[in-house]
C-alpha positions, 0 to 999 in steps of 0.5 A, a space after each residue: 500500500 505504501 508503494 501505491 500511495 507514494 506513486 500517487 503522490 498524496 503529499 503536500 499541505 492542505 493550506 497550499 491546496 494540495 491534499 495530505 494522506 496518512 495511512 496506518 495498516 489498512 486505514 487511509 485518511 485523505 484530506 482535500 479542499 473540495 468535495 470534487 477533489 476528494 471524489 477524484 482522489 478516492 477514484 484514483 486510489 481505487 483504480 491504482 489499487 486494482 492494478 496491484 490486486 487490492 480493493 477499496 472497501 466502499 462499504 467502510 469508506 466514509 467522509 467528514 466535512 469540516 466547516 463552521 456551518 452546521 450543514 445537514 449530513 449528506 452522502 456523496 456519490 462516488 461511481 454510483 455508490 453513496 458514501 456516508 458523511 460522518 458527524 464531527 465531534 465538537 
């Protein structure tokens, strides 16, 4: 998995409009500035992983939106599958 993440260049700094990635065992935390950037990165990770015989468990994939506004929880659609939004703790 480390090889795949390095190949995808998930690095950078969220303040510089680049995403960050943290991985431990089989869990991955990916940050992005926009919903579309997140969707693109998840699809890219899924496709790259398939090349090496690995799969992304879309049933366990969730996202957290960090915002000052109290928006209603809404799933996002990634390749015709709804991805659950989780509530942040305050």
